[in-house]
Backbone as ProteinMPNN parsed JSONL, in Angstrom:
{"seq_chain_A": "XXXXXXXXXXXXXXXXXXXXXXXXXXXXXXXXXXXXXXXXXXXXXXXXXXXXXXXXXXXXXXXXXXXXXXXXXXXXXXXXXXXXXXXXXXXXXXXXXXXXXXXXXXXXXXXXXXXXXXXXXXXXXXXXXXXXXXXXXXXXXXXXXXXXXXXXXXXXXXXXXXXXXXXXXXXXXXXXXXXXXXXXXXXXXXXXXXXXXXXXXXXXX", "coords_chain_A": {"N_chain_A": [[-8.38, -14.797, -21.678], [-9.458, -13.802, -19.248], [-10.947, -16.019, -18.488], [-8.913, -17.911, -18.189], [-7.478, -16.779, -16.052], [-9.443, -16.96, -14.061], [-9.662, -19.728, -13.744], [-7.102, -20.283, -12.785], [-7.139, -18.853, -10.384], [-9.071, -20.257, -8.927], [-7.891, -22.823, -8.727], [-5.664, -22.104, -7.313], [-6.409, -21.841, -4.68], [-5.91, -24.194, -3.324], [-3.257, -24.025, -2.78], [-2.877, -21.816, -1.314], [-1.976, -20.408, 1.692], [-3.27, -20.131, 5.085], [-2.265, -17.913, 6.355], [-1.786, -16.007, 4.337], [-4.423, -15.692, 3.466], [-5.769, -14.596, 5.73], [-4.268, -12.265, 6.024], [-4.882, -10.962, 3.626], [-7.669, -10.546, 3.861], [-7.776, -8.839, 6.097], [-6.398, -6.717, 5.015], [-8.209, -5.7, 3.163], [-10.214, -4.938, 4.937], [-8.844, -2.919, 6.28], [-8.576, -0.961, 4.192], [-11.26, -0.378, 3.613], [-12.083, 0.762, 6.037], [-10.307, 2.911, 6.113], [-11.182, 4.434, 3.948], [-13.54, 5.401, 5.0], [-12.461, 7.001, 6.867], [-12.018, 5.975, 9.421], [-10.451, 5.486, 12.451], [-9.827, 2.985, 13.365], [-8.832, 1.586, 11.272], [-6.098, 1.426, 11.316], [-5.387, -0.552, 13.135], [-6.182, -2.903, 11.834], [-4.447, -2.653, 9.69], [-1.961, -2.962, 10.921], [-1.909, -5.679, 11.81], [-2.378, -7.08, 9.392], [-0.172, -6.243, 7.815], [1.966, -7.24, 9.312], [1.603, -9.989, 9.001], [1.946, -10.212, 6.255], [4.644, -9.758, 5.977], [5.921, -12.229, 6.323], [4.671, -13.78, 4.279], [5.455, -12.514, 1.852], [8.223, -12.537, 2.005], [8.7, -15.242, 1.792], [7.992, -15.553, -0.834], [10.108, -14.48, -2.153], [10.073, -11.773, -2.57], [11.668, -9.474, -1.47], [11.991, -6.701, -0.928], [9.323, -5.946, -0.805], [8.585, -7.402, 1.423], [10.104, -6.201, 3.468], [8.958, -3.711, 3.215], [6.375, -4.159, 4.223], [6.948, -4.589, 6.88], [7.644, -2.012, 7.507], [5.124, -0.853, 7.06], [3.752, -1.869, 9.28], [4.958, -0.496, 11.367], [4.276, 2.083, 10.574], [1.57, 1.967, 10.962], [1.167, 2.405, 13.661], [2.153, 5.013, 13.78], [0.371, 6.275, 12.033], [-2.032, 5.984, 13.428], [-1.556, 7.642, 15.648], [-1.176, 10.122, 14.345], [-3.67, 10.54, 13.097], [-5.265, 10.869, 15.296], [-4.035, 12.818, 16.918], [-2.608, 14.549, 15.311], [-3.126, 17.162, 14.465], [-2.434, 19.58, 16.089], [-3.286, 18.439, 18.512], [-5.916, 17.927, 17.919], [-8.348, 15.991, 16.042], [-7.129, 14.836, 12.955], [-7.616, 16.394, 9.79], [-8.593, 16.065, 6.282], [-6.334, 17.1, 3.755], [-4.634, 18.937, 1.107], [-1.687, 18.626, -0.908], [0.753, 20.684, -2.592], [2.167, 20.52, -5.98], [4.984, 20.356, -5.954], [6.124, 18.892, -3.611], [5.324, 16.293, -4.319], [6.684, 15.847, -6.715], [9.284, 15.876, -5.751], [9.068, 13.63, -4.177], [8.78, 11.628, -6.146], [11.271, 11.805, -7.413], [12.935, 11.067, -5.276], [12.064, 8.428, -4.916], [12.902, 7.194, -7.316], [15.718, 7.425, -7.149], [16.313, 6.02, -4.722], [15.297, 3.535, -5.413], [16.982, 2.744, -7.484], [19.351, 2.367, -6.067], [18.662, 0.377, -4.104], [17.79, -1.716, -5.747], [20.122, -2.443, -7.017], [21.598, -3.681, -4.943], [19.833, -5.744, -4.343], [19.901, -7.263, -6.714], [22.529, -8.049, -6.651], [22.955, -9.466, -4.251], [20.782, -11.104, -3.629], [18.205, -13.517, -4.637], [16.174, -11.998, -5.776], [12.982, -11.335, -7.244], [12.249, -9.392, -10.08], [13.843, -6.946, -9.339], [14.162, -4.035, -9.668], [11.564, -3.097, -10.228], [10.237, -4.119, -8.004], [11.546, -2.631, -6.057], [10.779, -0.006, -6.788], [8.006, -0.112, -6.336], [8.065, -0.569, -3.599], [9.416, 1.726, -2.438], [7.811, 3.797, -3.405], [5.47, 3.157, -2.117], [6.191, 3.601, 0.498], [6.317, 6.397, 0.591], [3.663, 6.999, -0.148], [2.24, 5.826, 1.94], [2.995, 7.463, 4.045], [1.666, 9.754, 3.206], [-0.996, 8.921, 3.539], [-1.045, 8.638, 6.314], [-0.838, 11.293, 7.023], [-3.205, 12.183, 6.07], [-3.372, 13.198, 3.435], [-4.891, 14.111, 0.49], [-3.997, 13.387, -2.092], [-2.828, 10.915, -1.829], [-4.345, 8.858, -2.854], [-4.007, 8.965, -5.613], [-1.355, 8.208, -5.892], [-1.553, 5.572, -4.895], [-3.167, 4.422, -6.826], [-1.518, 4.092, -9.065], [0.582, 2.591, -7.903], [-0.689, 0.24, -6.963], [-1.66, -0.826, -9.323], [0.679, -1.6, -10.631], [1.622, -3.379, -8.696], [-0.298, -5.401, -8.761], [0.278, -6.712, -11.183], [2.862, -7.557, -10.554], [2.529, -9.348, -8.356], [1.029, -11.289, -9.609], [2.868, -12.463, -11.343], [4.376, -13.815, -9.501], [2.774, -15.806, -8.659], [1.028, -15.362, -6.568], [-1.937, -15.544, -6.187], [-4.255, -14.964, -4.719], [-3.551, -12.586, -3.496], [-3.185, -11.091, -5.792], [-5.843, -10.905, -6.668], [-6.796, -9.453, -4.5], [-5.542, -6.964, -4.926], [-6.778, -6.191, -7.26], [-9.309, -5.699, -6.281], [-8.585, -3.606, -4.619], [-8.032, -1.564, -6.498], [-10.564, -0.827, -7.351], [-11.641, 0.063, -4.934], [-9.981, 2.193, -4.418], [-10.825, 4.189, -6.176], [-13.323, 4.659, -5.059], [-12.452, 5.618, -2.595], [-11.189, 8.023, -3.347], [-13.419, 9.566, -4.083], [-14.837, 9.677, -1.673], [-13.035, 10.941, 0.141], [-12.7, 13.349, -1.16], [-15.028, 14.684, -0.604], [-14.554, 15.613, 1.912], [-12.794, 17.658, 1.602], [-13.719, 20.437, 1.319], [-13.942, 21.176, 3.98], [-11.401, 21.071, 4.833], [-9.452, 22.302, 3.138], [-7.015, 23.53, 3.072], [-3.584, 23.936, 2.22], [-1.274, 21.555, 3.09], [1.735, 21.699, 5.019]], "CA_chain_A": [[-7.496, -14.346, -20.593], [-10.231, -13.744, -18.009], [-11.281, -17.398, -18.129], [-7.682, -18.553, -17.704], [-7.202, -16.239, -14.722], [-10.439, -17.51, -13.138], [-9.279, -21.115, -13.467], [-5.9, -20.257, -11.948], [-7.518, -18.393, -9.051], [-9.76, -21.355, -8.248], [-6.924, -23.88, -8.407], [-4.66, -21.592, -6.374], [-6.882, -21.952, -3.301], [-5.286, -25.364, -2.702], [-1.874, -23.697, -2.441], [-2.862, -20.564, -0.55], [-1.975, -20.656, 3.132], [-4.185, -19.33, 5.888], [-1.642, -16.639, 6.697], [-2.063, -15.082, 3.248], [-5.863, -15.422, 3.44], [-6.088, -13.665, 6.814], [-3.621, -10.989, 5.701], [-5.633, -10.337, 2.54], [-8.954, -10.092, 4.389], [-7.529, -7.675, 6.945], [-5.985, -5.61, 4.148], [-9.443, -5.121, 2.639], [-10.851, -4.261, 6.074], [-8.098, -1.673, 6.473], [-8.899, 0.026, 3.182], [-12.654, 0.032, 3.792], [-12.133, 1.673, 7.178], [-9.577, 4.127, 5.756], [-12.069, 5.22, 3.085], [-14.496, 6.071, 5.885], [-11.651, 7.76, 7.821], [-12.152, 5.377, 10.739], [-9.113, 5.295, 12.989], [-9.611, 1.555, 13.584], [-8.162, 1.014, 10.102], [-4.677, 1.201, 11.594], [-5.241, -1.846, 13.815], [-6.228, -3.901, 10.765], [-3.226, -2.491, 8.909], [-0.831, -3.497, 11.678], [-1.934, -7.148, 11.788], [-2.226, -7.516, 8.011], [1.202, -5.996, 7.392], [2.835, -8.171, 10.027], [1.454, -11.297, 8.359], [2.493, -10.155, 4.901], [6.103, -9.825, 6.049], [6.284, -13.626, 6.102], [4.165, -14.241, 2.979], [6.224, -11.945, 0.752], [9.595, -13.03, 2.124], [8.678, -16.606, 1.27], [7.846, -15.444, -2.29], [11.333, -13.84, -2.633], [9.851, -10.345, -2.799], [12.282, -9.012, -0.23], [11.666, -5.308, -0.664], [7.928, -5.924, -0.395], [8.538, -7.921, 2.785], [10.596, -5.113, 4.316], [7.946, -2.663, 3.145], [5.269, -4.463, 5.124], [7.433, -4.313, 8.237], [7.491, -0.566, 7.623], [3.696, -0.595, 7.207], [3.352, -2.163, 10.656], [5.413, 0.645, 12.168], [3.49, 3.244, 10.172], [0.217, 1.836, 11.508], [1.194, 3.102, 14.949], [2.317, 6.434, 13.476], [-0.881, 6.745, 11.446], [-3.029, 6.097, 14.5], [-1.245, 8.845, 16.435], [-1.403, 11.293, 13.505], [-5.098, 10.768, 12.881], [-5.907, 11.29, 16.544], [-3.416, 13.975, 17.568], [-1.681, 15.216, 14.399], [-3.477, 18.56, 14.165], [-2.379, 20.346, 17.335], [-4.086, 17.787, 19.538], [-7.252, 17.633, 17.428], [-8.404, 14.969, 14.998], [-6.561, 15.316, 11.703], [-8.534, 16.499, 8.666], [-8.046, 15.851, 4.948], [-5.719, 18.29, 3.162], [-3.992, 18.722, -0.196], [-0.311, 19.106, -1.048], [1.062, 21.211, -3.933], [2.858, 19.588, -6.863], [6.422, 20.254, -5.685], [6.493, 17.751, -2.752], [5.1, 15.039, -5.033], [7.795, 15.692, -7.656], [10.436, 15.479, -4.942], [8.825, 12.245, -3.792], [9.075, 10.794, -7.307], [12.726, 11.803, -7.575], [13.488, 10.24, -4.205], [11.715, 7.028, -5.191], [13.764, 6.705, -8.395], [17.091, 7.301, -6.645], [16.365, 4.939, -3.748], [15.029, 2.279, -6.118], [18.204, 2.384, -8.201], [20.313, 1.866, -5.083], [18.232, -0.881, -3.493], [17.72, -2.777, -6.757], [21.497, -2.898, -7.238], [21.941, -4.629, -3.886], [18.979, -6.916, -4.486], [20.433, -8.082, -7.812], [23.87, -8.549, -6.317], [23.034, -10.316, -3.061], [19.582, -11.924, -3.394], [17.523, -14.007, -5.845], [14.93, -11.226, -5.822], [12.244, -11.271, -8.497], [11.98, -8.04, -10.541], [14.391, -6.085, -8.283], [13.901, -2.598, -9.788], [10.122, -2.884, -10.084], [9.958, -4.376, -6.593], [12.043, -1.477, -5.302], [9.935, 1.146, -7.096], [6.748, -0.299, -5.603], [8.329, -0.442, -2.164], [9.708, 3.102, -2.031], [6.607, 4.599, -3.669], [4.502, 2.844, -1.069], [6.65, 4.285, 1.71], [5.866, 7.795, 0.5], [2.2, 7.036, -0.171], [1.76, 5.515, 3.289], [3.167, 8.697, 4.813], [0.578, 10.65, 2.813], [-2.216, 8.445, 4.202], [-0.932, 8.967, 7.739], [-1.075, 12.733, 7.152], [-4.5, 12.437, 5.429], [-3.193, 13.998, 2.225], [-5.824, 13.571, -0.493], [-3.326, 12.829, -3.27], [-2.35, 9.55, -1.61], [-5.119, 7.942, -3.701], [-3.403, 8.942, -6.942], [-0.164, 7.371, -5.758], [-1.939, 4.163, -4.745], [-3.73, 3.927, -8.078], [-0.381, 3.642, -9.871], [1.317, 1.552, -7.177], [-1.438, -1.017, -6.904], [-1.732, -1.376, -10.676], [1.949, -2.299, -10.855], [1.7, -4.481, -7.742], [-1.158, -6.476, -9.244], [1.062, -7.475, -12.171], [4.008, -8.148, -9.87], [2.098, -10.498, -7.568], [0.57, -12.333, -10.527], [4.042, -13.179, -11.84], [4.904, -14.642, -8.398], [1.742, -16.809, -8.393], [0.279, -15.014, -5.356], [-3.178, -15.242, -6.88], [-5.205, -14.31, -3.825], [-3.102, -11.208, -3.347], [-3.498, -10.458, -7.071], [-7.259, -10.566, -6.603], [-6.908, -8.39, -3.508], [-5.157, -5.682, -5.508], [-7.828, -5.823, -8.204], [-10.342, -5.083, -5.432], [-8.02, -2.326, -4.188], [-8.169, -0.556, -7.548], [-11.953, -0.361, -7.301], [-11.832, 0.811, -3.69], [-9.233, 3.45, -4.506], [-11.723, 5.155, -6.824], [-14.311, 5.002, -4.031], [-11.751, 6.443, -1.611], [-11.022, 9.366, -3.909], [-14.7, 10.283, -4.019], [-15.2, 9.9, -0.274], [-12.15, 11.936, 0.748], [-12.922, 14.64, -1.818], [-16.14, 15.337, 0.09], [-14.048, 16.245, 3.134], [-11.886, 18.753, 1.276], [-14.209, 21.785, 1.634], [-13.741, 21.477, 5.4], [-9.977, 21.048, 5.143], [-8.841, 22.495, 1.82], [-5.747, 24.223, 3.178], [-2.419, 23.192, 1.73], [-0.453, 21.142, 4.218], [3.162, 21.968, 4.855]], "C_chain_A": [[-8.232, -14.352, -19.252], [-10.569, -15.152, -17.53], [-10.065, -18.123, -17.558], [-7.339, -18.081, -16.294], [-8.164, -16.812, -13.693], [-10.09, -18.944, -12.756], [-8.076, -21.169, -12.542], [-6.217, -19.813, -10.526], [-8.197, -19.5, -8.252], [-8.78, -22.432, -7.822], [-5.904, -23.42, -7.37], [-5.098, -21.705, -4.918], [-6.234, -23.132, -2.581], [-3.88, -25.068, -2.213], [-1.756, -22.41, -1.628], [-2.974, -20.863, 0.936], [-2.918, -19.725, 3.866], [-3.598, -17.983, 6.269], [-1.931, -15.609, 5.612], [-3.539, -14.714, 3.193], [-6.246, -14.394, 4.498], [-5.5, -12.292, 6.528], [-4.404, -10.239, 4.63], [-6.968, -9.778, 3.027], [-8.774, -8.835, 5.232], [-7.085, -6.47, 6.125], [-7.204, -4.922, 3.535], [-10.177, -4.356, 3.738], [-10.177, -2.921, 6.332], [-8.538, -0.602, 5.482], [-10.337, 0.526, 3.309], [-12.79, 1.025, 4.942], [-11.418, 2.984, 6.876], [-10.422, 5.03, 4.87], [-13.056, 6.024, 3.925], [-13.8, 6.934, 6.942], [-11.865, 7.286, 9.256], [-10.765, 5.019, 11.268], [-8.789, 3.822, 13.262], [-8.907, 0.894, 12.404], [-6.713, 0.668, 10.404], [-4.433, -0.082, 12.355], [-5.246, -2.977, 12.786], [-4.954, -3.849, 9.933], [-2.033, -3.128, 9.611], [-0.778, -5.024, 11.582], [-1.703, -7.669, 10.372], [-0.782, -7.368, 7.539], [2.179, -6.959, 8.051], [2.785, -9.564, 9.397], [2.085, -11.314, 6.965], [4.018, -10.14, 4.884], [6.573, -11.239, 5.722], [5.893, -14.098, 4.703], [5.071, -13.771, 1.842], [7.695, -12.353, 0.809], [9.701, -14.428, 1.532], [8.564, -16.616, -0.256], [9.048, -14.76, -2.938], [11.107, -12.398, -3.07], [10.344, -9.607, -1.555], [11.964, -7.56, 0.095], [10.219, -5.163, -0.215], [7.762, -6.419, 1.04], [8.989, -6.853, 3.782], [9.576, -3.978, 4.363], [6.808, -2.92, 4.118], [5.679, -4.366, 6.59], [7.323, -2.814, 8.519], [6.023, -0.193, 7.815], [3.238, -0.802, 8.654], [3.748, -1.019, 11.587], [4.564, 1.879, 11.857], [2.055, 3.17, 10.677], [0.124, 2.552, 12.853], [1.308, 4.618, 14.737], [1.016, 7.03, 12.923], [-1.969, 6.929, 12.488], [-2.804, 7.387, 15.291], [-1.553, 10.107, 15.625], [-2.891, 11.588, 13.344], [-5.784, 11.263, 14.144], [-5.353, 12.6, 17.071], [-2.599, 14.843, 16.619], [-1.984, 16.655, 14.071], [-3.586, 19.347, 15.46], [-3.309, 19.764, 18.386], [-5.494, 17.452, 19.12], [-7.186, 16.514, 16.388], [-7.967, 15.555, 13.664], [-7.613, 15.335, 10.599], [-7.826, 16.273, 7.337], [-7.494, 17.167, 4.396], [-5.123, 17.93, 1.805], [-2.575, 19.259, -0.14], [-0.114, 19.668, -2.449], [1.894, 20.199, -4.726], [4.308, 19.336, -6.453], [6.795, 19.079, -4.757], [6.31, 16.402, -3.44], [6.214, 14.791, -6.05], [9.07, 15.291, -6.925], [10.303, 14.029, -4.492], [9.16, 11.287, -4.917], [10.578, 10.679, -7.523], [13.389, 10.919, -6.522], [13.239, 8.758, -4.426], [12.644, 6.435, -6.247], [15.184, 6.467, -7.9], [17.218, 6.118, -5.682], [16.145, 3.575, -4.399], [16.26, 1.807, -6.882], [19.234, 1.787, -7.254], [19.903, 0.501, -4.558], [18.157, -2.015, -4.509], [19.107, -3.309, -7.092], [21.886, -3.951, -6.213], [21.083, -5.889, -3.953], [19.484, -7.848, -5.592], [21.748, -8.759, -7.428], [23.849, -9.612, -5.225], [21.825, -11.225, -2.829], [19.044, -12.472, -4.715], [16.198, -13.285, -6.069], [14.306, -11.258, -7.212], [11.969, -9.803, -8.837], [12.528, -6.987, -9.562], [14.077, -4.597, -8.421], [12.418, -2.284, -9.614], [9.709, -3.073, -8.628], [10.373, -3.185, -5.741], [11.187, -0.236, -5.54], [8.608, 1.072, -6.342], [6.962, -0.036, -4.115], [8.522, 1.01, -1.746], [8.537, 4.04, -2.319], [5.573, 4.393, -2.572], [4.886, 3.486, 0.26], [6.134, 5.726, 1.717], [4.35, 7.893, 0.565], [1.609, 6.743, 1.204], [1.898, 6.724, 4.209], [2.053, 9.691, 4.487], [-0.747, 10.237, 3.451], [-2.198, 8.846, 5.672], [-1.177, 10.446, 8.0], [-2.423, 13.156, 6.568], [-4.376, 13.415, 4.262], [-4.002, 13.348, 1.107], [-5.126, 12.862, -1.643], [-2.751, 11.442, -3.047], [-3.071, 8.564, -2.528], [-4.55, 7.87, -5.113], [-2.131, 8.093, -6.943], [-0.55, 5.895, -5.713], [-2.536, 3.591, -6.023], [-2.624, 3.379, -8.991], [0.322, 2.468, -9.198], [0.596, 0.217, -7.226], [-1.63, -1.647, -8.276], [-0.472, -2.161, -11.0], [2.047, -3.521, -9.947], [0.865, -5.667, -8.194], [-0.407, -7.351, -10.25], [2.223, -8.2, -11.52], [3.613, -9.409, -9.106], [1.608, -11.637, -8.465], [1.754, -13.145, -11.049], [4.647, -14.096, -10.782], [3.879, -15.67, -7.934], [1.059, -16.597, -7.034], [-1.117, -14.577, -5.806], [-4.206, -14.56, -5.984], [-4.837, -12.848, -3.633], [-3.312, -10.43, -4.645], [-4.957, -10.013, -7.095], [-7.501, -9.426, -5.622], [-6.598, -7.037, -4.126], [-6.108, -5.243, -6.612], [-8.979, -5.151, -7.452], [-9.87, -3.71, -4.962], [-8.247, -1.233, -5.23], [-9.58, 0.019, -7.588], [-12.163, 0.52, -6.072], [-11.082, 2.14, -3.695], [-10.097, 4.543, -5.139], [-12.797, 5.61, -5.843], [-13.691, 5.931, -2.994], [-11.543, 7.864, -2.087], [-12.302, 10.188, -3.752], [-15.071, 10.623, -2.574], [-14.339, 10.992, 0.361], [-12.337, 13.308, 0.116], [-14.041, 15.415, -1.128], [-15.687, 16.04, 1.371], [-13.207, 17.47, 2.848], [-12.443, 20.153, 1.542], [-14.021, 22.17, 3.085], [-12.27, 21.526, 5.759], [-9.188, 21.228, 3.853], [-7.522, 23.251, 1.875], [-4.623, 23.337, 2.654], [-1.531, 22.862, 2.915], [1.009, 21.453, 3.938], [3.976, 20.702, 4.892]], "O_chain_A": [[-7.711, -14.84, -18.25], [-10.493, -15.453, -16.338], [-10.17, -18.854, -16.573], [-6.955, -18.883, -15.442], [-7.758, -17.119, -12.572], [-10.206, -19.332, -11.593], [-8.022, -21.991, -11.627], [-5.64, -20.328, -9.569], [-7.94, -19.667, -7.059], [-8.827, -22.904, -6.687], [-5.345, -24.235, -6.637], [-4.261, -21.67, -4.016], [-6.03, -23.083, -1.368], [-3.36, -25.765, -1.342], [-0.653, -21.976, -1.298], [-3.935, -21.487, 1.388], [-3.315, -18.678, 3.353], [-4.333, -17.018, 6.482], [-2.28, -14.468, 5.916], [-3.883, -13.568, 2.908], [-6.96, -13.434, 4.207], [-6.149, -11.273, 6.76], [-4.571, -9.022, 4.716], [-7.356, -8.67, 2.654], [-9.534, -7.877, 5.094], [-7.362, -5.329, 6.495], [-7.227, -3.699, 3.404], [-10.697, -3.265, 3.505], [-10.844, -1.915, 6.572], [-8.838, 0.527, 5.872], [-10.602, 1.715, 3.132], [-13.521, 2.01, 4.836], [-11.852, 4.047, 7.319], [-10.389, 6.252, 5.016], [-13.37, 7.172, 3.61], [-14.455, 7.524, 7.802], [-11.892, 8.09, 10.188], [-10.0, 4.326, 10.598], [-7.621, 3.452, 13.376], [-8.434, -0.236, 12.521], [-6.158, -0.266, 9.825], [-3.354, -0.661, 12.231], [-4.425, -3.892, 12.852], [-4.44, -4.887, 9.518], [-1.194, -3.759, 8.97], [0.277, -5.595, 11.303], [-0.918, -8.596, 10.173], [-0.235, -8.284, 6.924], [3.114, -7.436, 7.409], [3.811, -10.234, 9.278], [2.681, -12.31, 6.554], [4.621, -10.478, 3.866], [7.505, -11.427, 4.941], [6.688, -14.742, 4.018], [5.415, -14.559, 0.962], [8.34, -12.496, -0.23], [10.676, -14.754, 0.854], [8.988, -17.574, -0.903], [9.026, -14.485, -4.137], [11.882, -11.864, -3.864], [9.558, -9.179, -0.709], [11.699, -7.219, 1.248], [9.918, -4.35, 0.659], [6.912, -5.926, 1.781], [8.343, -6.63, 4.806], [9.357, -3.364, 5.407], [6.327, -1.993, 4.769], [4.842, -4.09, 7.449], [6.959, -2.4, 9.619], [5.701, 0.673, 8.629], [2.447, -0.023, 9.185], [2.988, -0.624, 12.471], [4.182, 2.625, 12.759], [1.392, 4.199, 10.808], [-0.869, 3.218, 13.147], [0.649, 5.402, 15.421], [0.615, 8.134, 13.293], [-2.73, 7.895, 12.447], [-3.747, 8.128, 15.568], [-2.128, 11.057, 16.157], [-3.32, 12.738, 13.442], [-6.772, 11.994, 14.072], [-6.1, 13.414, 17.612], [-1.953, 15.789, 17.069], [-1.159, 17.319, 13.444], [-4.677, 19.734, 15.879], [-4.03, 20.494, 19.067], [-6.213, 16.774, 19.854], [-6.11, 16.144, 15.92], [-8.392, 16.648, 13.292], [-8.41, 14.404, 10.482], [-6.597, 16.289, 7.275], [-8.113, 18.22, 4.552], [-5.112, 16.765, 1.408], [-2.288, 20.219, 0.576], [-0.736, 19.192, -3.398], [2.277, 19.152, -4.203], [4.805, 18.219, -6.592], [7.712, 18.329, -5.091], [7.062, 15.466, -3.171], [6.644, 13.651, -6.229], [9.844, 14.468, -7.415], [11.287, 13.292, -4.431], [9.762, 10.24, -4.678], [11.096, 9.593, -7.784], [14.282, 10.128, -6.827], [14.108, 7.929, -4.153], [13.121, 5.31, -6.098], [15.785, 5.434, -8.194], [18.133, 5.306, -5.817], [16.739, 2.58, -3.984], [16.549, 0.611, -6.925], [19.91, 0.816, -7.594], [20.704, -0.433, -4.564], [18.432, -3.165, -4.165], [19.259, -4.487, -7.414], [22.439, -4.992, -6.566], [21.561, -6.982, -3.649], [19.493, -9.068, -5.428], [22.029, -9.888, -7.831], [24.638, -10.557, -5.266], [21.849, -12.043, -1.909], [19.379, -11.963, -5.785], [15.218, -13.892, -6.502], [15.006, -11.215, -8.223], [11.508, -9.048, -7.98], [11.749, -6.21, -9.01], [13.76, -3.943, -7.427], [12.056, -1.323, -8.936], [8.931, -2.289, -8.086], [9.658, -2.779, -4.826], [10.899, 0.505, -4.601], [8.144, 2.065, -5.781], [6.156, 0.626, -3.461], [7.872, 1.479, -0.812], [8.296, 4.978, -1.559], [4.892, 5.33, -2.155], [4.022, 3.867, 1.049], [5.591, 6.204, 2.712], [3.809, 8.762, 1.249], [0.603, 7.335, 1.592], [1.033, 6.981, 5.045], [1.554, 10.387, 5.372], [-1.535, 11.091, 3.858], [-3.194, 9.328, 6.211], [-1.665, 10.82, 9.067], [-2.754, 14.342, 6.565], [-5.177, 14.34, 4.125], [-3.818, 12.167, 0.81], [-5.614, 11.839, -2.123], [-2.233, 10.84, -3.988], [-2.493, 7.557, -2.937], [-4.607, 6.815, -5.746], [-1.873, 7.349, -7.89], [0.047, 5.069, -6.403], [-2.421, 2.392, -6.273], [-2.786, 2.327, -9.61], [0.623, 1.466, -9.847], [1.206, -0.817, -7.499], [-1.75, -2.868, -8.386], [-0.537, -3.249, -11.572], [2.503, -4.58, -10.379], [1.276, -6.816, -8.029], [-0.454, -8.579, -10.174], [2.537, -9.332, -11.889], [4.296, -10.429, -9.202], [1.756, -12.81, -8.122], [1.664, -14.365, -11.184], [5.351, -15.048, -11.118], [4.09, -16.337, -6.921], [0.572, -17.551, -6.427], [-1.435, -13.388, -5.805], [-4.942, -13.682, -6.434], [-5.707, -11.978, -3.61], [-3.589, -9.231, -4.604], [-5.269, -8.89, -7.492], [-8.314, -8.539, -5.88], [-7.311, -6.065, -3.879], [-6.234, -4.048, -6.877], [-9.549, -4.166, -7.92], [-10.654, -2.762, -4.912], [-8.61, -0.108, -4.887], [-9.766, 1.212, -7.83], [-12.781, 1.582, -6.153], [-11.504, 3.099, -3.048], [-10.094, 5.686, -4.682], [-13.145, 6.789, -5.793], [-14.311, 6.904, -2.566], [-11.702, 8.809, -1.315], [-12.268, 11.348, -3.343], [-15.558, 11.717, -2.29], [-14.862, 11.872, 1.044], [-12.152, 14.326, 0.784], [-14.012, 16.644, -1.07], [-16.358, 16.952, 1.854], [-12.93, 18.25, 3.759], [-11.672, 21.012, 1.97], [-13.947, 23.356, 3.405], [-11.91, 21.964, 6.851], [-8.347, 20.394, 3.517], [-6.961, 23.583, 0.83], [-4.736, 22.112, 2.66], [-1.089, 23.747, 3.649], [1.458, 21.468, 2.792], [5.2, 20.751, 4.768]]}, "name": "protein", "num_of_chains": 1, "seq": "XXXXXXXXXXXXXXXXXXXXXXXXXXXXXXXXXXXXXXXXXXXXXXXXXXXXXXXXXXXXXXXXXXXXXXXXXXXXXXXXXXXXXXXXXXXXXXXXXXXXXXXXXXXXXXXXXXXXXXXXXXXXXXXXXXXXXXXXXXXXXXXXXXXXXXXXXXXXXXXXXXXXXXXXXXXXXXXXXXXXXXXXXXXXXXXXXXXXXXXXXXXXX"}
């Protein structure tokens, strides 16, 4: 299996456009900077997300394409939150209780059921319900990143695991590799952000 994937990744370079390559590189830059809580991560996020709008639309992953348009908007919101979101001071890492996360899961399921219905009815979307679940979960998780909520890493661990399989089925091999790298970096991010919790362990509202 690993050998077959390696062969496919190598051969896929001939079919991978520069837009996807640049978007993937900037996506890694974004995550590396986010792990270090560097506000410049949002600039990388904005450009990468804007490029992925086109890449994913072309792959018939419409919800993912719309999601990346949302990411671009959230990049501006995230920048403002990280700089001014704590009463004019730089935002610190915090934790949320279980209840908001359970509400988030419920909202994701309901919204995914609605959007997947329309995707099946009006588009040739690939994996409409899974695509919708990834999209709406990512919306919530991105909001958690913008608020520097520690549990965002747990959300991304699940989301990116599913996304890796989704992109592989659509033959977006470079992006598949990107999400494999993401899974490793997510674990690093958890450890790095946990170190900030003693200075900001209050429960956010």
